[in-house]
N, C-alpha and C positions, 0 to 999 in steps of 0.2 A: 603404559603412561607416556605421554609425550615428554621429551626432554625440554629444558628451557630453550635450547637453541632451535628445536623443531617448532615449538610454540611461537617464538618470536618471529620466525620466518613466515609461518602461516599468518600471524596477525599482521605483519607488514604487507604481505601480498594482498590480503583481504581488504585492508584499509586503502591500498593503492587503487584497487579495482572498484570498491563499493563505498568507501568512506566510513564503513562501520568499524568500530573500535572493539577489539576483543581483549578482555582482561585475563590475567593469569588464573583467576578463580574459575574461568570458563574452560580450563584445559580439559577436564574430564568430559564435559558436554561436547566440546569440539571433537574429541576422539570418537565419541559415541555417534555423533552425527555424520562423521566421515567414514564410518565402517561400511555402510551400504555402498558408498562410492568405491571404496577400496575393493570390495567383493566384485562389483560390477566391472571394474577395470582389471580384474584378475590379479590383484596383489594379495599377498598373504597377510598384510597388516597395513594399518594407517601409516606407520613409519615408512614402509616400502613405497606407499603412494607418494608421500612427501619427498622422499629421496628421488623418485622418478620425476616429479614435477620440477625439481631443482635443475635437472640436466636436460630436460626437453626444451628445445629452443623456441618452439611455437607458442608456449604459454597456455596451451589448451587445457592441461590438467589443472593449472591454477584457476582457470575460468570455471571448471567444474567444481573445484573446492570452494570457491566463493559462492557458487550457486547453492551447494549443499549447506552452507553456513548462513544463507540468507535468512533474515528475520521472517518467521512464519507464524507467530503467535497472534491469532485473530479469532474473532467470533461474531456471530450475528448480533446486531443491535448492541454492540459494545458501547457503554456509556449512554444510558437512556437520555440524560440531559442533552447530550450532543444531538441525538436524533430529534429531540423536541425543538432544538434550535433550527434544525434543518426543515422541520415541518413549518416553522414560522418564516424561514428565509425563502422557501420556494414560492409561495404565493406572491410575496413582495417582489422577488426577482422576476417572476413571470409577468407581473404588471409592468415592470420597468422595460422588459424586452418587447412587449406588445406582441406582434405576430411572429417575431423571430424566436428561434428555439433557444432554450437555456442549456448551456453546456456545463456539465459537472465532471470533474476529474477526481478519481480515487487514486491517489499516488501511493506507491508501495502497497498494493492491494493484497499481496500474498495469495492465498487460495480463494479469494473472491467474496468472502462473507460480507465485507463492507459495501462494495458496489451493489451486491444483490439486495442488501438491506435498504439501500437508497432506492433501488428499483421497486421494492415493495411499498415504500412510502409514495412514490409516484403513482403506483397502481391504486393505492388507497385514495389519492386525490381524484383519480378518474371515477372511482366508485362513489365519490361525493358530488359528482356532477361537474368537476373541473376537468378540462381536457388539456393537460399541460404538454407543450411541445418540448421534450427534454431529451438530450443526448447524454448518455453516461459513458465515459471513457475510463477504463481502469488499466493501470500499468504496474509492472514490477520488473526488477532486473533479472529475475529467475524464470526462465522458460519452463522449468520443471514445475514450479508453483502455478504458473499461468495455465499449463496444460490441465491441471486439476481444476482450476477455476472455470475454465471453458467447459469442462465436462459437466459441471453442475451436480456432481455426485458427492454426497457427504455421509459420514458414519452417523450412527445413533448418538455417539458422544458429541460430535460436532453440531448436530442440530439441537441438542439439548442445551448447548451453551448459548443462552441468550435469546433463543427463538421461542416465542409463546406458542402454545399448542394450536391455537386457532390459525396462526400464520403457517405453521407446519402443514396443517390440513388443507389450507387454501392454496398453498404455493408449491407443494411437493407431492410426489407419488413414490410409493415403495418400489424399490428395484433390488430384489433379493435382500441382502443384509444391509443395503444402503438406501439412502433417500435421494431421489433425483428431482432437481428443480424443474418446474414446468417450462416447456419450450418458450412460451411467450416472454417469460422473465429472462431466460438465458439469452434470448435474441435481443433484449433491450440493452445489453451491456456489450461494449466493444473492448476486447482485451488486446493490449499491445506491450511489447517489451520496451522498457525505458529505464535507464540508469539515472538516478537523481544527481549523480556527479556530472551529468551532461546537461546542456541547455535544452529546454523543452520546446524550442521554437517550432519544430516539425509537428507538434501536437495541436497547434493553434491556440486560440484564446478561450478562457473559461470564466464563467460567472461565479462558480463555486468550486473551490479546490479542497478536497478532504486530505489533510496531512496529519492523521491521527495516530499517535503512538509510534511515530517514525523517528522523530528527532533524537530521542533518547539513545539511539544506536550510535550517534556521532559525537565527536568531541565538540567543545564550545565553538571553536572557530568554524567547523564544518556546518554546524546547525545554522549559523547566520548565513553562510554562503548558500545553503540549500534553500532557505526561505527567500533570500534575495533573488536567487536564480528562478525559483518557481513563480515568484511575483511577476516576472516578465511575461508569464502566460495568463495573467489576470486581465479581464476587462477593466476599464478605469474605475468602475464602482463595484468590482468583484470582491469576494472575500475568501480567506483561507481559514478553514475550520480545524482546530487542534483537538487533541483528546483531553479527557478530564485531567485537571491538574497541570496541564502544560501551559507555558507562557511564551511570549514573544522573546526570542533570544536577543542578547545584547548584540549591537552592531547592525540592527535592522532599522535604519533611519527612515523616516517618512511613513511609518506605520503605527497604528495603535492596536491594542488587543484588549477586548472586553469580553469576559465570560468565554474565553477560548476562541473567539472569532476575531481574526486579524483583518483590519481594513486600512486602506491608505488614508493618511491625513488629508484634509481638504486641499492643502497646497499641492501635495503629491498627486492627488486625484486630478487636479486641474492640469498638471504638467504631463500626465500619462497619455 
């Protein structure tokens, strides 16, 4: 079991690097999630891993620790109402963009279920005779999680969480004990490393930003900072989509939030 001093040290370093807040109740889970990293780095225990991280000047071990503690709870089509919003938003956004492509950003995508769910919706629109020009960019701070996302390989448990059987049959093929997403859908999503504590300027502008079940990992002040920072990547009439039950954090002036969809106010849109 981690001592209070060890836990405080880990929590401080993780918050500095990722903005995520670890509470003392997470101590047991933190140790369990760090055990594979300790073994990979040839330490006898998580305690030895933390002790080594303290004395290594390059900070590399702290980066790995933050990676292994990155939020990774996700599933296909999480929050069905959210994806219904997206089905309504896409044709509207496509009409506004005309011949230009619509850009969608899945922020903090973890192992990729969210952006691939979006890609399935785009595929469904094509099957309905609509030919949307859509670019999907998915980011996460963890290269470890992104590597799994890029592979498109999921366990039986992972595909059973939220994925209707008809979508499983249409978009996946069996690969031993795993399920592999079809190449055409994997190719429709671009995965990049990005830390939400950094400005997203290099990613370009987006019409729709998915920020679902991400803000809860941060404290109140950081939530507002993340939304305001991400909003810099919005087109003037773009939207940020939150998860079920999530609301606009305090300190986000110039925005409104209705049914989990954040938009600029008219005045802010005109100034953007």
